[in-house]
N, C-alpha and C positions, 0 to 999 in steps of 0.2 A: 312741313305743313299742316294743319287739320283743318277742313272747309268748317263753316261757321254752321252753330249748333241751332239754326232755323232753315235752313234749306237739308229737306231732304234726301236720300240717295235716289238715284236716277230709278230704279227697279220698283218705289215706292211714287213717287211721282203722280203718276196715273189714277192711285186711290181716292177716295173721297167715303170719310167716316161720316152717316148721317144717322142721327138718335132722336128717339120720338119721346115725349114725355108723353109718362102713363099716369091718369087721374090717382090711379090703388098699382103700387110697385107688386109683382108676382114674387114676393120673399119665398112660396116655396122651392121656387124653381131655380133660385139665387142659392137656398140653400143646399139645395142638392150640386149642384154647381160646385161650392165650394167644398161639399164632404168630395165629389169626384175627384175633383185636383188633390187634397191632401191622403185619399187612398192613393191616387196614380205616386203621387211623390213617395211615399213612404213605401209601396213597393217597390219605386226606381232604387230609395235606399238601403231596402231590404236588400237587394239583388249585388246593388255593388260590392256591401260591407261583406257579403258570404261571397263573392269572387276574390275578394283584395285582400279578406283580415281571416287568419285562419282562428283566429281569437289568440290570448295568452300562451295558451299550451302547444300550439303549433299542433291542432288536432288529435292529442294524445289527451289521455287522460292522465289527473294530476293524483299522487298521492299527497296525504300531509306526514311529514314526520313528525309531531305531536300528534299527541291521543285525544282524543275527544273528551270533556268534562263531563256528558253523561252517557260516553257508551257502555 
């Protein structure tokens, strides 16, 4: 059985979150945070894709059997 959702795990019971409301939010800092998170996720996705998927051709160059109309 699972524990109730209201009880945090033992490792988290000593933590307390405190937030202070500001008169004006720092939107520039918030934007930098979101941009940094997006860039990090894109980098991780690219690394994972490059390491797991060699592509449809399996890393080989593929030539077409048909001629291009403007060749």
